[in-house]
C-alpha positions as CSV (number, residue, x, y, z in Angstrom):
1,X,95.3,86.1,85.5
2,X,98.9,86.4,86.8
3,X,98.7,90.2,86.4
4,X,95.7,90.4,88.7
5,X,97.6,88.3,91.4
6,X,100.7,90.5,91.0
7,X,98.7,93.7,91.4
8,X,96.9,92.2,94.4
9,X,100.2,91.2,96.0
10,X,101.8,94.6,95.5
11,X,98.7,96.3,96.9
12,X,98.8,94.0,100.0
13,X,102.5,95.0,100.5
14,X,101.7,98.7,100.2
15,X,98.7,98.6,102.5
16,X,100.8,96.4,104.9
17,X,103.5,99.0,105.0
18,X,101.0,101.8,105.8
19,X,99.4,99.6,108.6
20,X,102.8,98.7,110.0
21,X,103.9,102.4,110.3
22,X,100.6,103.4,111.7
23,X,100.8,100.6,114.3
24,X,104.3,101.7,115.3
25,X,103.1,105.3,115.6
26,X,105.5,106.6,113.0
27,X,102.6,107.5,110.6
28,X,100.1,109.7,112.5
29,X,96.6,110.9,111.7
30,X,94.2,108.0,112.3
31,X,92.7,106.0,115.1
32,X,95.1,103.2,114.1
33,X,98.1,105.2,115.2
34,X,100.0,103.5,118.0
35,X,97.9,100.4,118.1
36,X,100.0,97.2,118.0
37,X,97.2,95.2,116.4
38,X,97.7,97.2,113.2
39,X,101.5,96.6,113.4
40,X,100.8,92.8,113.3
41,X,98.1,93.1,110.6
42,X,100.6,95.1,108.5
43,X,103.3,92.5,109.0
44,X,101.0,89.7,107.9
45,X,99.9,91.7,104.8
46,X,103.5,92.4,103.9
47,X,104.4,88.7,104.2
48,X,101.3,87.4,102.3
49,X,101.8,90.0,99.6
50,X,105.5,89.1,99.3
51,X,104.6,85.4,98.9
52,X,102.1,86.1,96.2
53,X,104.5,88.4,94.3
54,X,107.2,85.8,94.6
55,X,105.0,82.9,93.4
56,X,103.6,84.9,90.5
57,X,107.1,86.0,89.4
58,X,108.3,82.4,89.6
59,X,105.4,81.0,87.6
60,X,105.9,83.7,84.9
61,X,109.5,82.6,84.3
62,X,108.5,78.9,84.0
63,X,108.1,77.8,80.4
64,X,104.6,76.6,79.7
65,X,104.3,73.0,78.7
């Protein structure tokens, strides 16, 4: 189950990075380019994905009791 959460967290980070760069206008080619809404959505996805990856990695190191 941890592997699913880890993959989901990494995907959220990657999608967040794409959204962030589209929101800033650095990644062109869609209707999202230059829209600040997508910049903020990207930042939220990066943070949420980072928290998920951090928590999964911490729980994987903890010995099971």
